[in-house]
N, C-alpha and C positions, 0 to 999 in steps of 0.2 A: 765121286759127290754125284749129284743128282739134277737136273735143269728143274723139275718139278716133280716136291712131294705131294702125294694125295693120303690125306689121313679118312679111310672109312671106303667101302667098296659096292655099299648101295649105289639107287641109279644115278645120283649127282655125282659122285664121285668115278665112277665109272666114263657117265658122260666127258667131264673132264679130261678122264685121261686117254681117250678116244682124238681126243679134239687137241689135248696138247701131243700127243705122239705122232699124230697127222702132220703136225708141226715142225715138225722134226728134232721134238724133243725126247731126252732120256727120261723117262718117265718111272717112279715108285707108288707102287700103291700098297698102304700099309694099312693094313684092320687087325680088328680085335678078335672077329669072326671069319668067318668062310663068306666069300661076294653073296653064294645063293643062299644063305644065313639070313640077309639082310633086312632089316625091316622094312623096306621097300617091298617084297613080296606082299605084304596086308594090304597094301592100298590096291582093293579090289575090282571098283565100280567103275573106274576109267580116267579119261585125260579129253582137257576139254579142246577146241576149235574150231571157229569159226571154217567151216571146209565148203559149204554152199551158203551161195549169198544169196538168192535169191527170197530165203526170207529171214536171214540171220545177216550181222554186220560185227566187223571189229569193235564199232563205236559201242553198239549193244552190248558186247563182252566186257570191254572196259569198265560201263558204266557199270554193268553186275556187278563187276569186281570190286570197283568203288564204293559202291554203295553198300556190300557185304562187309568191307573192311572200317564201317563206321566212320567214313573222312578222315582216316589214320593211312592210308595208304598215298603213294603218290601214283600221280595219272602219268608221269614221263615211265617209269618202272614198268606200271601195269600196260601202257601203250606199246614198251618196247616186247614184253611178253604175248598181249595178243597178237602185233602182226608177226610175230615169229612163231604161231600157232599152228599153223598149215601147212608151214615149211618143215617142223619140228616135227608133225604125224605123216607127211609123206618118207621125211629122212628113217624114218621108223622104220615105216611100213617097207622101205625099199633092205633096209637091212634084216628084214626078216619077220617084226614081231608078225602074230598073226591076229590082227584085226579081225571082229565080224563084219558079215557080207553083205548086202541087200541082194535081192535076186537078178538085180541090175549091176551089180560088183562094184559096187558103191561101197565106202567103208560106212558102218551102220553108227548109230549116235542115237543116245536115250535122251531125256530129261532129267535133272539132278535139283536139289534143293537151293532156293534164291535163286534160280535164273529165271529171264524171261523167256528161252528161246529154246529148242531141241541141236546139243551142240558137245557132248559127250561123247568121244570116241573109247569103245570097249573092248574086250578079247575075253566073251563073255562076261566070270566077275572072277577074272584070275587075269586084270590085266598087268599090275605090277610086277607080279609073277613074271609073266613072259616077257614083260619090256625087260625086267632084270638081266633073265638068260641071255637075252639076244644081245644084249648089251656084253654081259660078260664073255659070250662066243666070240663077238668082234675084236674084246680086248684081247683074248687070245691067239684070234688072228694075225693083229695086230701085232703080238709078242712082246706085249704090255706084261712089267714085271711085277710079281707078287709078293708080300713079303706078308703070310695071314700070321692069327694068334699072338700077336705082338699088341698088348694094351698100352697105349697111350697115356704118360705122365706128364711130362711136360715139352712146352713150347722151347727153344733155345733162341733167347734173344739179344744181340749182343747194338747199342746203339740204336733202339729201336727198330730194329731190323730182324726181320726173323730168318734162322740164315738152318733150322731143322729144327729136329725134335728128340726126345729120347722118349724110350717106349721096354714095355718090359718084356721080354720074351719068356710066353705063356708056356713054353714048353719047357725050357734049360733054366728059367728063371733067372737069364742075366738081365740086367740092363744097361741096354744099347744105345749107341746115338748114331742118327742118321740124317747125315749133312745136305743141305740142298739149296742150291740160287731160288728157288720161291717156292711156297709151301699154300698149299689148299687146306683147309677142314672143313671136312664133308660127313661129318661124324655124325648125322642123325637128331633129332631132337628131343626133349627132356618130359616128357608125358608120361614116361616108364617112370619117374618117381611116386606116383602116386600106385604103388605096390598094391596091389588084390583090387585096384580102382581102375585098371587099364589096358587097352587093348594092344599096348604095345610089348614086345617080346621081353623075356629076362635079362636082356645082356645090353639092353636099351636105360642107360642109365648118366646120360647127361654129361657123358664126359669129357665131350670135346668145348662144351657150354663151360665146365668147371674148370678144366687146363687156361682154356683161353681169358677167362676171369682172372686168373693168378696170375697171369702174363700181362695184364692190363691190357686186352683189347677189351674196347669198349661193347655194352649189348643192351639192346632196348625191347623195350614193351614186354620182358617175362611177365606177367601178369597174366596175359592175354594163353590162356590154353583151352581147346576145343572139346567139349565131350563130346561123343556121339551118341544121337540118341538109341543107336538098337545093337544090344549086345544080348547074347546069351547071360540069362538071371543066372547068378552063381559063379560064371567061369570068365563073364568077360569076354570071350570068342567074339569077335568082330562079326555082324551081319551086315555085309554092304549096302548101302546106299543105293545098289541097285537095283533092292528090293522093294523100296517105295517108289524109285526110278521107273521102277517096271508094274506097277500099280498096288504093291502092297496098302491093306489099310493100317492104321494104328488105332487097336482098341482099347475101353477102359474094364474095367471088370464086369459091366454089363454088356460086354459087348459091341459100345456103341462106339464109334469114331468122334472127336474132340476135337482134332485138329487137321488143317492141313498138312498132309505127310512133306509136303516139298516146299515147307517157309525154311528161312532159312534155320541150321543145326541148333543154334545155339536156344531159339525158340523152342523146336520140337523138342529138344532135349530138356529145356526147363518144363514143361509141359507136363513130359513126361514124368519130371521128378518129383513136381508137385503133386502128383498122385502115389505113387510108392512112400512116398514121406508120412502120406496119409493110410499107411498100411495098405493101398488096393492095390491090385495086378495091372498090369499095362502088357497088352499083346500085340506082336507083329500077325497080320492076317494074311496069308499067300494064298488059301484056298480054291478063290477064286479062278484063279490062274489059269489052274488046270496043268497036271502033271508033264503036259509036254513042253509046254514053256519054260516050268521051273528047270526042266533038264533042260534044255535047251540055254538057257539065261543064267539061271543061277544054281548049277550044279554044285558049286563048292559051298554055298547056301545051306543046300539040302542036303548034303554028307555033313556038313560042321554040325547042323541043328539037330540029327540023327544020333552022329560019332557024341555029342559032347551034352545034348537035354533030351537024346534020346524019342525025338520027337518027329517024325513025319508033316515034314509043312505042307504037304500039297492034302493031308485031312487036319491037323490039327494046328489049336492056336501054341503060336510060339511066345511063352515070356519073356520079356525084355528090359533090360533098364540101362541108365547111361553109362559110360566112363570116359575115364581122360583119354584121349586119341592123339590129340594134333596139338604142337604149339607153335602160337603164329610169331614170338618172339625168337630172340637170339643172340647171335653176335653180330652186330651192326654193321652193313655193309651196304658200299654207292651201288650203282644203275652197274661198276665196271667191275661187281663184286670182291672189289679192294675194301680191307679193313683201315682202322686207323695206323697199326702198324705197319711199316715198309714191307712190300714183297711176301704179308701176306694176304690170305683172300679166301673165303669162306663159299661155301654153294648148295644147295639144301634146306631140310629143315633145321637144320643147327645155323642158318641165317636170317637177321632180319632184314630181307632187303626190298621193304616195301611195298611190297606188294598186297597181304591179306589183311593188315592192319588189325583190327580187335576181330576178328571173325571172317574166317575163307571159305571160299565156297565148294564144296565137295568135285572134282574133278580138275580142281588147278592146282595142286600140290603137284601131280607128275607132271605136268606140264611146266609149274615154276621149276622142279629142279632139271630137265633135260636142259631148257633154255639157257636159266644162269652154268649150269654146269657147262655146260658150252662156254658161255661167256668168262665163266674163271678158268675154266683150261685154257684154252687162245689167250687170254690176254697174259697168264702168269707164264706162259711157254715165248710169249713176244717178250716180256720183262728180263726172261733170263736170260736169252740174246744178248740182253747188256748187260751181263754182270758177268765179268771175266772169273773171279777167282773170290772163294769166302775163307774165312780160317777161325776156327773155335779153339777158346783153350781148356774146353772140356769141364771146365767149372760146373756145368749144368749138370752134368752128367757125374760125377763125384757126388753134388748132393743129393743127387736121386737114388743112386747107391745106399748112400750113409740111411734114406729115409725107408728105404725097404730093410733097413738092419734093422733101426727102429723099430719099425712094426714089429719083426719077430720077437722083440725084447718086451713089445705090451703086456702087461699081465692080462690074462684071458678069464678078466670079473664079471663079465656082462657079456651075456650073446645081442653082437649085432642083428641077426637077426631076427631074433625078437623085437629088438627097437626097430629095423627096418621095419616090420608087420606094423607098430604101431604107429609110426611117420608116414606110412601111406595111408592106413585110418585116418588118423589125424589128417592127414593134407585134405581128404578128400571130403572129410565134413567141414571144415575151419575154412578153405581155400578152393572148397569146389562149384556146383555151381550157383548155391547162395551162399554171400557174404556178408557180414558186419566187422564194424573195429573191433566187439569185444572176442568173438571167434579167433581174428587175425590176431589179437594180440596173444591170447591162449598159443594160438599157432607159435609166435615167437616167441614164448616160453619154454616149450616144450622144445624149437631147436635149440635153444639155448643150454638147458638142460643137457641134452644128448652132445651138441660140440663141449661142456665141459669133462662130462664122460667117456668121451674119443677113445683116449689114453688107457682104457681100464676095458673096453672092447676090442681085446688083440683075439690070435687067430689060435686053436687048437694045432691044428695041422702045422708040423715045423718043418715040412721036407721042403726041399728046393724044387723040385721038378713038378712041372705040371703042377701047381697049386692052388686048385681051384680057389682055394680058404681064403690063401694073399689076394686074388684076382677081385673077389667079393668083396672085401673088404675093402679095397681102393675103390673099388663102384660105389660102395657106399658110402664114404669121402668125399665121395662125388653128387651123389644123392644129398646128400647133407649140406652141402656149399648151394646146389644150384635152387634146393627148397626153402632157405633163407635168401636166395637172391627174389625169387619169387614171390615171397609172403612180404617181403620188403617192396618192393614195385604194388607190389597191390594195396597196401594201405594206405601205400602213399597216392593211389588214384580215388578221389575224393566225389565216384561218378558213376553210373552202370554205363556199359558200353561193349556191345558186343559179346562175348564169352567173361565178362566182367562184370557182375550183375550182384550187384551191392542192395541191401534190404534196409540198409540206412542210408543208405544215396542212390534211391529208385529209379533215375531219371539220367539222361546224358548232359553233359554241361558242358558249356561252348568253353570254358575256362580249359578244359583238359581235353581238348581237342587237337593233342600233340602227342608225341611218341615220347616215350619217358626212354630215361638213359642210366643204367647205371655202370659202375667199373671201380676198382680195384686201385686206390692211390694208397701208395706206402704201407701198404697191410690193411685199412682199412675200406672199409664200403661207404664209398660213395658216390650216392643218388641224386642225381643233378636234375632240377629245375625241369619239366616237360619242355621238349623241344619241339 
């Protein structure tokens, strides 16, 4: 039995593991992939903190974050994050994260969109990757236990308490039970539901969100999905905000600048997509920065542009398009990272921790997942010390074993891979950067039809060991569930706010200056009034 069981091995999960382990807890990290494959490596541009208060202040950081949230975040939570930002950077620096530095050996910072000051620390354009690898090295040093290639199936809930999880061992095909005094969900966000229109990795399928919902965990603000303004045309490979932070321009097809490149991401993305809807090209222009600066500050962007678009950004314009990138909504947590289920915590992008509201500032995601990863790890560890023992009757384990057997017997009449592609395209069209009630009702009809046919979308591969066909089918079921919850949440917000922009309700409405809540109530979707 474990004291703290963490689901997910990205930056938030690893931070939680380090802090729980340092608090003398027995910790296990269970992950679908391997830690170094985490979506956290996609966070390229930087992490925010007020390091030098001669021109900046924590109050400015708080106000920038709250303004970007469109008044949906909680200032108390934001203040906690911002006050801990400097110590977070210094801790990361102390354990080996290689931040860029000035000639005076100070940690360098760049300006990101939507901010009034320069406060984004960075490691070239590999910031998330460098943080993740450093944290993983620290976990290995601290002898944190890892079990990789296990797909989360369900939480084990008894008497409104979480006592563990069930998971599919991808290598062996066995359904297993893991018991723990406390559980932390750190499975990442759900922007990956927008297949073919997302910067997220193929394995980002909203599993933690879907599983949490199935177990009665409250979810919040699922309608708010951030679209990143600059991804490579045709591939949606992310081109970091660092490119604009270092002085890159956005040009229309006549090579004219048409928007302040460092406005908030929702504004910039919509301005770009308006032109694309008119069959016009939009470009990122970095030519004026020069090869030396590009090599020093944007080596990854240069390599990605050449590898995936065959373009040398020091010489040529780079065609770009917006894509789904980050989910502001997720599992509802309080300031202590607690959910509505006893002994269950959540942190990272899967959590709605009242920080980002309707729109996230670039650089705040990495800060949030480290700060609240630490909070989750410490609080789960402290709580575990008050729990002497747990007992399981293995009911959930037997249910999930039966479910896997049932999936093997589904007829393979319809290819769920084709349906997944259709779903991603439909989501981007109907619940994308611009939305209307008519479009979202169309989306709900599509989702209802897909759900009716799910038992005809079986798997062709009937093998037991390392059956990726089975894994991807379960992921598809999670995508379907999350997509439906996103659609219902969006339909019920009759206004435009941040990333949620409705053409039929183009203005903010004070009535909706609240957070949405959705949960599973006796196997029915319950959308509560905004809270």
